[in-house]
C-alpha positions as CSV (number, residue, x, y, z in Angstrom):
1,X,6.6,-16.2,-2.8
2,X,4.8,-12.9,-2.4
3,X,4.8,-10.1,0.1
4,X,1.9,-8.2,1.6
5,X,1.8,-4.5,2.2
6,X,-1.1,-3.0,3.9
7,X,-2.7,0.2,2.9
8,X,-3.8,2.8,5.4
9,X,-7.3,1.2,5.5
10,X,-5.8,-2.2,6.2
11,X,-6.5,-3.8,2.8
12,X,-3.5,-6.0,1.8
13,X,-2.0,-5.4,-1.6
14,X,0.2,-8.1,-3.1
15,X,3.6,-7.3,-4.6
16,X,6.9,-9.0,-5.4
17,X,9.1,-9.3,-2.3
18,X,11.7,-7.0,-3.7
19,X,12.0,-5.1,-0.5
20,X,13.0,-8.3,1.4
21,X,15.7,-9.0,-1.2
22,X,17.0,-5.4,-1.1
23,X,17.3,-5.4,2.7
24,X,18.9,-8.8,2.8
25,X,21.4,-7.9,0.1
26,X,22.3,-4.7,2.0
27,X,23.0,-6.3,5.3
28,X,25.1,-9.1,3.7
29,X,27.1,-6.8,1.5
30,X,27.5,-3.9,4.0
31,X,30.9,-5.1,5.3
32,X,32.3,-5.3,1.7
33,X,31.3,-2.6,-0.7
34,X,30.9,1.2,-0.5
35,X,29.1,1.2,-3.9
36,X,26.7,-1.6,-3.0
37,X,25.9,0.1,0.3
38,X,25.1,3.3,-1.4
39,X,23.1,1.8,-4.3
40,X,21.1,-0.6,-2.1
41,X,20.4,2.2,0.5
42,X,19.0,4.3,-2.3
43,X,16.9,1.5,-3.8
44,X,15.4,0.7,-0.4
45,X,14.5,4.3,0.3
46,X,13.0,4.7,-3.2
47,X,11.0,1.5,-2.7
48,X,9.7,2.7,0.6
49,X,8.7,6.1,-0.8
50,X,7.0,4.7,-3.8
51,X,4.8,2.3,-1.9
52,X,4.1,4.8,0.8
53,X,2.7,7.1,-2.0
54,X,0.8,4.3,-3.7
55,X,-1.0,3.2,-0.5
56,X,-1.5,6.8,0.8
57,X,0.3,5.7,4.0
58,X,1.2,8.3,6.6
59,X,4.8,7.2,7.2
60,X,5.4,9.7,9.9
61,X,2.5,8.7,12.1
62,X,3.3,6.7,15.2
63,X,7.1,7.3,14.9
64,X,8.8,7.1,18.3
65,X,10.5,10.0,19.9
66,X,13.9,8.5,18.9
67,X,13.0,9.2,15.3
68,X,12.0,12.8,16.0
69,X,15.2,13.5,18.0
70,X,17.2,12.3,15.0
71,X,15.2,14.6,12.8
72,X,15.9,17.5,15.1
73,X,19.6,16.8,15.2
74,X,19.8,16.7,11.4
75,X,17.7,19.8,10.9
76,X,19.9,21.8,13.2
77,X,23.0,20.5,11.4
78,X,21.4,21.8,8.2
79,X,20.6,25.1,9.9
80,X,24.3,25.5,10.9
81,X,25.1,26.0,7.2
82,X,23.7,29.5,7.6
83,X,26.8,30.5,9.6
84,X,29.3,28.3,7.6
85,X,31.8,29.8,5.2
86,X,32.9,26.6,3.6
87,X,29.5,25.4,2.2
88,X,31.1,22.7,0.0
89,X,32.7,21.0,3.0
90,X,29.5,21.4,5.0
91,X,27.3,19.7,2.4
92,X,29.9,17.0,2.0
93,X,30.0,16.2,5.7
94,X,26.2,16.3,5.8
95,X,25.9,14.0,2.8
96,X,26.8,11.0,4.9
97,X,23.6,11.5,6.9
98,X,21.6,10.4,3.8
99,X,22.2,6.9,5.1
100,X,19.9,7.7,8.0
101,X,17.0,7.6,5.6
102,X,17.3,3.9,6.2
103,X,15.8,4.4,9.7
104,X,12.3,5.3,8.7
105,X,12.5,3.1,5.6
106,X,13.3,-0.1,7.5
107,X,11.0,0.9,10.3
108,X,8.2,1.2,7.8
109,X,8.9,-1.8,5.6
110,X,9.8,-4.5,8.2
111,X,7.6,-6.2,10.7
112,X,8.9,-7.3,14.1
113,X,9.3,-10.9,13.1
114,X,11.7,-9.9,10.3
115,X,14.2,-8.2,12.6
116,X,15.9,-11.4,13.8
117,X,16.2,-12.6,10.2
118,X,17.9,-9.4,9.2
119,X,20.4,-9.8,12.1
120,X,21.1,-13.3,10.9
121,X,21.9,-12.0,7.4
122,X,24.2,-9.5,9.0
123,X,26.0,-12.3,10.9
124,X,26.3,-14.3,7.6
125,X,28.0,-11.3,5.9
126,X,30.4,-10.8,8.9
127,X,31.2,-14.5,9.0
128,X,32.3,-14.2,5.3
129,X,34.3,-11.1,6.1
130,X,36.1,-12.9,8.9
131,X,37.3,-15.6,6.5
132,X,39.0,-12.8,4.6
133,X,40.3,-11.3,7.8
134,X,41.9,-14.5,9.0
135,X,43.1,-15.4,5.5
136,X,45.0,-12.1,5.5
137,X,46.2,-12.5,9.1
138,X,47.8,-15.9,8.3
139,X,49.2,-14.7,4.9
140,X,46.9,-16.6,2.6
141,X,45.5,-13.5,0.9
142,X,46.3,-9.8,0.6
143,X,43.6,-7.2,1.2
144,X,43.4,-3.6,0.1
145,X,43.0,-2.1,3.6
146,X,44.8,-4.8,5.5
147,X,41.6,-6.0,7.2
148,X,38.8,-6.1,4.7
149,X,38.6,-5.3,0.9
150,X,36.9,-1.9,1.4
151,X,37.0,-1.0,5.1
152,X,39.7,0.4,7.3
153,X,40.6,-1.2,10.6
154,X,38.7,1.4,12.8
155,X,35.3,0.9,11.2
156,X,35.9,-2.9,10.9
157,X,36.5,-2.9,14.7
158,X,33.1,-1.3,15.2
159,X,31.5,-3.9,12.9
160,X,33.2,-6.7,14.9
161,X,31.8,-5.2,18.2
162,X,28.3,-5.1,16.7
163,X,28.7,-8.7,15.6
164,X,29.9,-9.7,19.1
165,X,26.9,-8.0,20.7
166,X,24.4,-9.8,18.4
167,X,26.1,-13.1,19.1
168,X,26.1,-12.6,22.8
169,X,22.4,-11.8,22.8
170,X,21.6,-14.9,20.7
171,X,23.8,-17.2,22.9
172,X,22.1,-16.0,26.0
173,X,18.6,-16.3,24.5
174,X,16.6,-19.5,25.5
175,X,15.1,-19.6,22.0
176,X,18.1,-21.5,20.5
177,X,19.1,-25.1,20.7
178,X,22.2,-26.1,22.7
179,X,24.2,-27.0,19.5
180,X,23.2,-23.8,17.9
181,X,24.6,-21.9,20.9
182,X,27.8,-23.9,20.6
183,X,28.2,-22.8,17.0
184,X,27.4,-19.2,17.8
185,X,29.9,-19.3,20.7
186,X,32.7,-20.5,18.4
187,X,31.8,-17.6,16.0
188,X,31.8,-15.2,19.0
189,X,35.3,-16.4,20.0
190,X,36.7,-15.9,16.5
191,X,35.0,-12.5,16.3
192,X,36.5,-11.3,19.6
193,X,39.9,-12.6,18.7
194,X,39.7,-10.8,15.4
195,X,38.8,-7.6,17.3
196,X,41.7,-7.8,19.6
197,X,44.1,-9.0,16.9
198,X,43.4,-6.1,14.6
199,X,44.9,-2.6,15.2
200,X,41.6,-0.8,15.9
201,X,41.7,0.5,19.4
202,X,38.3,2.2,19.0
203,X,36.5,-1.1,18.6
204,X,38.4,-2.7,21.5
205,X,37.4,0.2,23.8
206,X,33.8,-0.2,22.7
207,X,33.8,-4.0,23.4
208,X,35.3,-3.6,26.9
209,X,32.6,-1.0,27.6
210,X,29.7,-3.2,26.8
211,X,30.8,-6.4,28.5
212,X,30.1,-5.2,32.1
213,X,26.7,-4.0,31.0
214,X,26.0,-7.3,29.3
215,X,27.0,-9.2,32.5
216,X,24.7,-6.9,34.5
217,X,21.7,-7.4,32.2
218,X,21.9,-11.2,32.2
219,X,22.8,-11.6,35.8
220,X,19.5,-9.8,36.7
221,X,17.3,-12.0,34.5
222,X,19.2,-15.3,34.8
223,X,18.2,-17.9,37.3
224,X,21.9,-18.5,37.9
225,X,23.4,-15.0,38.1
226,X,26.7,-16.0,39.8
227,X,27.3,-18.6,37.1
228,X,26.8,-15.9,34.4
229,X,29.2,-13.5,36.1
230,X,31.9,-16.2,36.7
231,X,31.7,-17.6,33.2
232,X,31.8,-14.2,31.6
233,X,34.9,-13.2,33.6
234,X,36.7,-16.5,32.7
235,X,35.9,-15.9,29.0
236,X,37.2,-12.3,29.2
237,X,40.5,-13.4,30.9
238,X,41.0,-16.1,28.2
239,X,40.3,-13.7,25.4
240,X,42.6,-11.0,26.7
241,X,45.3,-13.5,27.4
242,X,45.1,-15.0,23.9
243,X,45.0,-11.6,22.3
244,X,48.2,-10.6,24.1
245,X,49.9,-13.7,22.8
246,X,48.6,-13.5,19.2
247,X,48.5,-9.7,18.8
248,X,51.5,-7.4,19.6
249,X,49.3,-4.5,18.3
250,X,46.9,-5.0,21.2
251,X,49.7,-4.7,23.8
252,X,51.0,-1.6,21.9
253,X,47.6,0.0,22.0
254,X,47.4,-0.5,25.7
255,X,50.9,0.9,26.3
256,X,50.2,4.0,24.2
257,X,48.2,5.7,26.9
258,X,51.5,7.0,28.3
259,X,51.6,9.4,25.3
260,X,48.5,11.2,26.5
261,X,50.6,12.7,29.3
262,X,53.1,14.1,26.9
263,X,50.3,15.8,24.8
264,X,48.8,17.3,27.9
265,X,52.2,18.7,28.8
266,X,52.3,20.4,25.4
267,X,54.7,18.0,23.7
268,X,54.2,16.5,20.2
269,X,53.3,12.9,20.9
270,X,53.4,11.0,17.6
271,X,51.1,8.1,18.6
272,X,47.4,7.3,18.2
273,X,46.6,8.3,21.8
274,X,48.9,11.3,21.8
275,X,47.6,12.7,18.5
276,X,44.0,12.3,19.7
277,X,44.8,14.0,23.0
278,X,46.4,16.9,21.1
279,X,43.3,17.2,18.9
280,X,41.0,17.2,21.9
281,X,43.0,20.1,23.3
282,X,42.7,22.1,20.1
283,X,39.1,21.1,19.6
284,X,38.1,22.2,23.1
285,X,39.5,25.7,22.3
286,X,37.4,25.8,19.2
287,X,34.3,25.1,21.4
288,X,35.3,27.8,23.8
289,X,35.4,30.3,21.0
290,X,32.1,29.1,19.5
291,X,30.2,27.7,22.5
292,X,26.5,28.0,21.6
293,X,26.1,27.2,17.9
294,X,29.6,26.1,16.8
295,X,31.5,27.0,13.7
296,X,28.8,25.6,11.4
297,X,29.0,22.2,9.7
298,X,31.8,23.2,7.3
299,X,34.2,25.3,9.2
300,X,35.4,23.5,12.3
301,X,38.7,22.2,10.7
302,X,39.5,25.7,9.3
303,X,39.3,26.9,12.9
304,X,41.3,23.9,14.0
305,X,44.1,24.9,11.6
306,X,44.0,28.5,12.8
307,X,44.2,27.7,16.5
308,X,46.8,25.0,15.9
309,X,49.2,27.4,14.2
310,X,48.5,30.4,16.4
311,X,48.4,28.8,19.8
312,X,50.1,25.3,19.6
313,X,53.2,25.4,17.5
314,X,54.6,22.4,19.3
315,X,51.7,20.3,18.0
316,X,52.2,21.3,14.3
317,X,54.6,18.6,13.5
318,X,52.1,15.8,14.4
319,X,48.7,17.5,14.0
320,X,49.0,19.7,10.9
321,X,48.4,16.7,8.6
322,X,44.9,16.3,10.0
323,X,43.8,19.8,9.1
324,X,41.6,18.5,6.2
325,X,40.3,15.5,8.2
326,X,38.3,15.6,11.4
327,X,38.8,15.8,15.2
328,X,38.9,12.0,15.7
329,X,36.1,12.1,18.3
330,X,32.4,12.3,17.6
331,X,31.8,14.4,20.7
332,X,34.1,17.3,19.7
333,X,33.2,16.9,16.1
334,X,29.5,17.5,17.0
335,X,30.3,20.2,19.6
336,X,32.7,22.3,17.4
337,X,30.3,22.1,14.4
338,X,27.0,22.8,16.2
339,X,28.0,24.0,19.6
340,X,26.4,23.0,22.9
341,X,23.0,23.2,21.2
342,X,24.0,20.5,18.8
343,X,25.6,18.5,21.6
344,X,22.3,18.7,23.6
345,X,20.4,17.4,20.5
346,X,23.0,14.7,20.2
347,X,22.3,13.7,23.9
348,X,18.6,13.6,23.2
349,X,19.1,11.1,20.4
350,X,20.7,8.6,22.8
351,X,18.4,9.4,25.6
352,X,15.5,8.3,23.4
353,X,17.6,5.4,22.1
354,X,17.6,4.0,25.6
355,X,13.9,4.9,26.2
356,X,12.7,3.3,22.9
357,X,9.9,0.9,24.1
358,X,10.8,-2.7,23.1
359,X,9.0,-5.5,24.8
360,X,11.2,-8.2,23.4
361,X,13.9,-8.7,26.1
362,X,16.6,-9.8,23.7
363,X,16.1,-7.0,21.2
364,X,15.9,-4.5,24.1
365,X,19.2,-5.8,25.5
366,X,20.8,-5.6,22.0
367,X,19.6,-2.0,21.6
368,X,21.2,-1.0,25.0
369,X,24.5,-2.7,24.2
370,X,24.6,-1.3,20.7
371,X,24.0,2.2,21.9
372,X,26.7,1.9,24.6
373,X,29.2,0.5,22.1
374,X,28.7,3.5,19.8
375,X,28.9,6.0,22.7
376,X,32.3,4.4,23.7
377,X,33.6,4.2,20.2
378,X,32.7,7.9,19.7
379,X,35.5,8.8,22.1
380,X,38.1,7.7,19.5
381,X,36.4,8.3,16.1
382,X,33.5,10.4,14.6
383,X,31.7,7.3,13.3
384,X,28.7,9.4,12.0
385,X,31.2,11.0,9.6
386,X,32.2,7.7,8.0
387,X,30.2,5.7,5.4
388,X,30.4,2.2,6.7
389,X,29.8,3.0,10.4
390,X,27.1,5.6,9.6
391,X,25.3,3.0,7.5
392,X,25.7,0.4,10.3
393,X,24.2,2.8,12.8
394,X,21.3,3.6,10.5
395,X,20.7,-0.1,9.8
396,X,20.6,-1.2,13.5
397,X,18.5,1.9,14.5
398,X,15.9,1.1,11.8
399,X,15.7,-2.5,13.0
400,X,15.2,-1.4,16.6
401,X,12.5,1.0,15.6
402,X,10.8,-1.7,13.6
403,X,11.0,-4.0,16.6
404,X,9.6,-1.4,19.0
405,X,6.2,-1.1,20.4
406,X,5.3,1.8,18.2
407,X,1.8,2.6,16.9
408,X,1.2,2.6,13.2
409,X,3.9,0.1,12.5
410,X,1.7,-1.9,10.3
411,X,0.8,0.8,7.8
412,X,3.4,-0.7,5.4
413,X,4.8,-4.1,6.1
414,X,6.7,-6.7,4.2
415,X,5.7,-10.2,5.1
416,X,6.2,-13.6,3.5
417,X,3.1,-15.7,2.8
């Protein structure tokens, strides 16, 4: 089996399909290994660069506005190092964005007909990870982080949401046989139950946010919109009811919203919701002091510690231990580091995410739901600052760009003969 890559003048050049194997390996191993994710990302990017040079391909031609909005966001983040005191932390935080090199690499290497195959490989990896999850849940095995061997419950919740979205799109697609949809529906059920059985509130919020949009999308294009809405509501009720019975942590997550009132009243609320509310209060004051350009990409948590000790002594007992961490929300993490300027560039990224031209209805719907899931999850966690979730975002974004109606997408393409 060989792969074709096309030079800028359209002449096919044969080469071993190493790129296909690298991408497939990455999406399958992504839920399991930090080292494998880093190594395979590096190899894919190197592979892309080498063949771009060898074929004299202009990899930047025809890139959609989404790509350029991402470039603008990263360049401004780099620029913010000019007014950052803690350069070591700034470079460390920026280092995670190296995974975003997957976006142009995948967009340049993959053809549209490969995108669905990559999503299938992702589902295979997540199916294996769920075997580990349920094995841990029922006491058959013990895992390092309680959920998966290498990932904490917050990021794993986001992975489960992404899996659910892909499954929903496939189940609703007319391309699949009825029995295939039944199998996919069973996997969707176990995925959603795993999501609400785990302790990750961030993923649960993201899932709840995308379901109404998914119902709206398919009620518009379906010949039986009322049946779609009714079936979806029944499934949601069954899922939530089962989750409440199987997962005390889900009920606890729901009840914790009461602690937000305590934090707003200036009390130290030692709970997930209370701590996040307190950090939002402190983070908002950082933004007020550095509104336009932020503190720079390395200093926001130094300002956090200063304001916490000077202005909020009641919060010190619960919030001080996060002084070397982050603000637990991507919106404030972006705003405090790069100010309103960075937040506007952040908004442009998602504006062009939704505007990315994709003629395939299924992939277009998947793009919309994925973007909404991340926007919702950003409320509770800075996912762009974490390895697994940053790599997941880059992977899906690269696939969406590869599937888009962009010009020049055939300059370099991997295809099986």
